[in-house]
C-alpha positions in Angstrom: -0.8 19.8 19.6 1.1 21.2 16.6 4.1 19.0 15.6 4.4 20.4 12.2 6.9 19.0 9.9 7.3 15.8 11.9 4.0 14.7 10.2 5.6 15.1 6.8 8.9 13.5 7.6 7.7 10.6 9.3 4.9 9.5 7.0 7.6 9.8 4.1 10.0 8.0 6.1 7.3 5.2 6.7 6.4 5.3 2.9 9.9 4.4 2.0 9.6 1.5 4.3 6.4 0.3 2.5 7.9 0.5 -0.9 10.8 -1.6 0.3 9.0 -3.9 2.1 7.9 -6.5 -0.7 11.6 -6.8 -1.7 12.7 -7.2 1.8 10.7 -10.3 2.2 10.2 -11.7 -1.6 12.5 -14.5 -1.0 11.4 -15.8 2.5 7.5 -15.3 1.2 8.2 -17.5 -1.9 9.5 -20.2 0.4 6.7 -19.6 2.8 3.8 -20.2 0.2 5.8 -22.1 -2.3 5.8 -19.6 -5.2 7.7 -19.4 -8.1 9.3 -16.0 -9.2 6.4 -15.6 -11.9 4.0 -15.9 -9.3 5.5 -13.5 -6.8 6.0 -10.9 -9.7 2.1 -11.4 -10.1 1.3 -10.6 -6.6 3.9 -7.7 -6.2 2.4 -6.2 -9.2 -0.6 -5.3 -7.3 1.0 -2.8 -5.1 1.6 0.0 -7.6 -1.9 -0.7 -9.1 -3.3 -0.2 -5.9 -1.0 3.0 -5.0 -2.5 4.5 -8.3 -5.9 4.1 -7.2 -5.3 5.0 -3.8 -3.4 8.2 -5.0 -6.5 9.4 -7.1 -8.9 8.6 -4.4 -7.1 10.5 -1.8 -6.1 13.5 -3.7 -9.5 14.1 -5.2 -11.6 13.1 -2.1 -9.9 12.4 1.2 -7.3 15.2 1.4 -10.4 17.7 0.9 -11.8 16.3 3.9 -8.6 16.2 6.4 -4.7 15.9 5.8 -5.0 14.1 9.2 -7.5 11.4 7.6 -5.3 10.8 4.7 -2.0 10.2 6.8 -3.6 8.1 9.6 -5.5 6.1 6.8 -2.0 5.4 5.3 -0.6 4.3 8.8 -3.4 2.1 9.5 -3.8 0.5 6.1 -0.1 -0.2 6.3 -0.4 -1.8 9.7 -3.1 -4.0 8.8 -1.0 -5.1 5.9 2.0 -6.1 8.0 -0.4 -7.8 10.3 -1.7 -10.0 7.4 1.5 -10.6 5.9 2.5 -12.2 9.4 -0.3 -14.7 9.5 -0.3 -15.0 5.4 -0.9 -18.7 4.5 -3.2 -18.5 1.4 -3.0 -16.5 -2.0 -6.2 -14.8 -1.2 -4.8 -13.4 2.3 -1.7 -12.1 0.2 -3.7 -10.3 -2.4 -5.4 -8.5 0.5 -2.2 -7.8 2.2 -0.4 -6.2 -1.0 -3.3 -4.2 -1.8 -3.4 -2.9 1.7 0.2 -2.1 1.8 -0.2 -0.2 -1.8 -3.0 1.8 -0.5 -1.3 2.4 2.9 1.9 3.8 0.9 0.0 5.9 -1.4 -1.7 7.7 1.3 1.3 8.4 3.5 3.0 9.8 0.4 0.0 11.8 -0.6 -0.9 13.2 2.9 2.4 14.2 3.7 3.3 16.1 0.5 0.0 17.9 0.6 0.4 18.8 4.1 4.2 20.2 3.4 2.6 22.7 0.8 0.3 23.9 3.6 3.0 24.2 6.2 5.8 25.9 4.4 4.2 27.8 1.5 7.5 29.5 0.7 10.6 27.8 -1.0 8.9 24.7 -1.4 11.4 23.3 -3.8 14.1 23.1 -1.2 12.0 21.7 1.7 10.4 19.0 -0.7 14.2 17.7 -1.5 14.8 17.3 2.2 11.4 15.9 2.9 11.8 13.3 0.1 15.3 12.3 1.5 13.4 10.9 4.5 11.6 8.3 1.9 15.3 7.3 0.7 16.2 7.0 4.3 13.3 4.8 5.0 13.7 2.5 1.9 17.7 2.1 2.7 16.8 1.2 6.4 14.0 -1.2 6.0 15.8 -4.2 4.2 18.6 -4.0 6.7 16.4 -3.8 10.0 13.9 -6.5 8.8 16.7 -9.0 7.7 18.3 -8.5 11.1 14.8 -9.3 12.6 14.6 -12.3 10.3 17.6 -13.9 11.2 16.8 -13.7 14.9 13.1 -14.1 15.2 10.3 -16.3 13.4 8.4 -14.8 10.5 5.6 -14.1 12.6 7.3 -12.4 15.2 9.7 -10.2 13.1 6.8 -8.8 11.3 5.2 -8.3 14.6 7.9 -6.2 15.6 7.8 -4.2 12.5 4.2 -3.5 13.0 4.8 -2.2 16.4 7.5 0.3 14.7 4.7 1.4 12.6 2.2 1.9 15.4 4.8 3.9 17.2 5.3 6.2 14.2 1.7 6.6 14.0 1.2 8.4 17.4 2.4 11.7 16.2 -0.1 12.0 13.5 -2.8 11.1 15.9 -1.7 13.5 18.6 -1.3 16.6 16.1 -3.6 19.5 15.0 -3.6 20.0 11.3 -4.4 23.0 9.1 -7.6 23.2 7.0 -7.4 21.4 4.0 -9.9 23.6 1.8 -12.3 21.1 0.5 -14.4 23.7 -1.1 -11.4 25.2 -3.1 -10.4 21.6 -4.2 -14.2 20.8 -5.4 -14.3 24.2 -7.4 -11.1 23.9 -9.1 -9.9 20.2 -9.5 -11.9 19.7 -12.7 -9.8 22.8 -14.2 -6.5 21.2 -13.3 -6.2 18.5 -16.0 -6.8 21.2 -18.7 -3.8 23.5 -17.3 -0.9 23.6 -19.5 1.4 23.6 -16.6 -0.2 20.5 -15.0 -0.2 18.7 -18.1 3.2 19.3 -18.6 4.4 18.5 -15.2 2.2 15.1 -15.7 4.2 14.3 -18.8 7.7 15.0 -17.0 6.5 12.9 -14.1 5.8 10.1 -16.4 9.0 10.3 -17.9 11.2 10.8 -14.6 9.4 8.1 -12.4 9.8 5.8 -15.4 13.6 6.5 -15.6 14.3 6.2 -11.8 12.3 2.9 -11.6 13.9 1.4 -14.7 17.4 2.1 -13.2 16.3 0.7 -10.0 15.2 -2.4 -11.6 17.5 -2.9 -14.6 20.8 -1.8 -13.3 21.6 -5.2 -11.7 21.3 -6.6 -15.2 23.5 -4.0 -16.8 26.3 -4.9 -14.0 25.7 -8.7 -14.6 26.5 -7.9 -18.5 29.7 -6.1 -17.5 31.0 -9.2 -15.8 29.8 -8.5 -11.8 29.0 -11.4 -9.8 25.4 -11.6 -8.9 25.6 -10.7 -5.2 28.1 -7.9 -5.9 25.7 -6.6 -8.7 22.8 -6.6 -6.2 25.1 -4.7 -3.8 26.3 -2.2 -6.1 22.8 -1.0 -7.0 22.4 0.3 -3.5 24.9 3.0 -4.5 22.2 4.4 -6.9 19.7 4.8 -3.8 22.5 6.3 -1.6 23.3 8.8 -4.3 19.6 9.5 -4.7 19.2 10.1 -0.8 22.3 12.0 -0.4 21.6 14.4 -3.4 18.4 15.2 -2.2 19.7 16.0 1.3 22.2 18.4 -0.4 19.6 20.1 -2.8 17.4 20.7 0.3 20.1 23.5 1.0 20.5 25.3 -2.3 17.4 24.6 -4.4 15.0 27.7 -4.6 11.9 28.6 -6.6 14.0 30.6 -8.9 16.7 28.0 -9.9 14.3 24.8 -9.6 13.8 24.5 -13.5 17.7 25.4 -14.3 18.4 22.6 -11.6 16.2 20.1 -13.4 17.6 20.9 -16.9 21.2 20.6 -15.5 20.6 17.2 -14.0 18.8 15.9 -17.2 21.8 16.9 -19.2 24.1 15.1 -16.6 21.8 11.8 -16.7 21.9 11.9 -20.5 25.5 12.2 -20.8 26.0 9.6 -18.2 23.8 7.0 -19.5 25.6 7.5 -23.2 28.8 6.9 -21.6 27.7 3.9 -19.7 26.3 2.3 -22.8 29.3 3.2 -25.2 32.2 2.5 -22.9 31.6 -0.9 -21.0 34.1 -0.7 -18.2 33.5 -2.1 -14.9 35.0 0.9 -12.9 33.0 3.2 -14.9 30.0 1.5 -14.3 30.2 2.5 -10.7 31.1 6.0 -11.0 28.0 6.1 -13.6 25.6 4.5 -10.9 26.6 7.1 -8.2 26.3 10.0 -10.9 22.8 8.9 -11.8 21.7 8.7 -8.2 23.0 12.2 -7.5 21.5 13.5 -10.9 18.1 12.0 -10.4 17.9 13.0 -6.9 16.6 16.6 -7.1 14.4 16.1 -10.2 10.9 14.8 -8.9 10.8 16.6 -5.5 11.9 19.8 -7.1 9.3 19.7 -10.0 6.7 18.9 -7.2 7.9 21.9 -5.1 8.1 24.4 -8.0 4.6 22.9 -9.2 3.1 23.7 -5.8 4.5 27.0 -5.4 2.3 28.0 -9.0 -1.2 27.2 -7.4 -3.2 27.6 -4.1 -1.5 25.4 -1.6 -4.8 23.9 -0.9 -5.0 22.3 -4.3 -1.6 20.8 -3.5 -3.1 17.2 -2.6 -5.0 17.0 -5.9 -2.0 18.2 -7.8 0.2 15.6 -6.3 -2.2 13.0 -6.8 -2.2 13.7 -10.8 1.7 14.1 -10.7 2.2 10.9 -8.6 -0.6 8.7 -10.4 0.9 9.6 -13.7 4.5 8.7 -12.6 3.3 5.4 -11.3 2.0 4.7 -14.8 5.6 5.3 -15.9 7.3 3.0 -13.1 4.8 0.2 -14.5 5.5 0.7 -18.1 9.0 1.9 -18.6 10.9 -1.1 -16.9 8.4 -3.6 -18.9 9.4 -2.2 -22.2 13.0 -2.3 -21.0 12.6 -6.0 -20.1 11.1 -7.0 -23.5 14.1 -5.0 -25.4 16.7 -6.6 -23.0 15.4 -10.0 -23.8 15.0 -9.4 -27.5 18.2 -7.3 -27.8 20.4 -6.6 -25.1 20.4 -4.8 -21.8 22.7 -2.2 -23.6 20.0 -1.3 -26.0 17.3 -1.3 -23.2 19.3 1.2 -21.3 19.8 3.2 -24.3 16.3 3.6 -24.8 15.9 5.7 -21.6 17.8 8.5 -23.6 14.3 9.0 -25.2 12.2 9.8 -22.1 15.3 11.7 -20.8 15.2 13.9 -23.7 11.4 14.5 -23.5 12.0 15.6 -19.9 14.7 17.8 -20.6 12.6 19.6 -23.5 9.7 19.7 -21.1 11.9 21.5 -18.4 12.5 24.4 -20.7 8.7 24.4 -21.8 7.7 25.1 -18.2 
């Protein structure tokens, strides 16, 4: 059975849920295991680490065997993770659950993006934006869904219901037929990708962009608190960034093409640089709301458009390996940049920390002109 793009959209939707999962259960998990914030942060940091490992293993090996193997592997690892979380009582079990979650998310992300290039080789920049909007929808829905379950059910039963949802989302992937993944092409060309100047520039661009996006997602709350917003209000306002990101990708999917991809990225980066400058020079509460929405909309199309444009430059059968390089490098940025901003915020101020994002932003703008 050929279910086509369903096996791109549903895994990306599920990947969004896995990304939001730890944030949604963090407080309840800390109470359950009697962990403080520092201990929780240490466990949570294992997820992006295992995500990088899973992305590289999947991109250089599993995707060359079968798209279905990667996607189903992602679902099964995520299901095992949620089952472990539902039973977690020890630190060891928590470590295993977090690693399984990171691996599952990496394979859902990688497999769906690689399959997308094989199914829709034309105008990838447009369809990639629409596909990545599914990620945003999953990340937005999961906290609301899981919070509602935890209010009504016990920890074990609430996570059990979520596990059933993941199992149902797995069914289309199990019942579908998939195009050939091109394992021989991957083996012959993968070693040359790292020396390709386009790939190298795209990896640097991904490092800069994902670092910026993750930093905004983590440190915007602190910026809002600095401006005088109450803690709960500040936490709620950050969702405007993710709403803007998701809505922007949905809109971009209807007008982005391979021909205007780089110009769109350049325009978006200029908007981001201007917005960050205004937000850190004019410290007005109403301006912070406008700025957050603007940043979400401007950030929306950059990564999926970069990925779609890059896929169009190479054999579609290499898309899995290419995405592994781009996504893996981006995950390094997501771990590095927020850490640096936290150090600067502690030593100086959150304003100085946010201003630091102008450096990778300027680098990304320069790279987009060089591509």
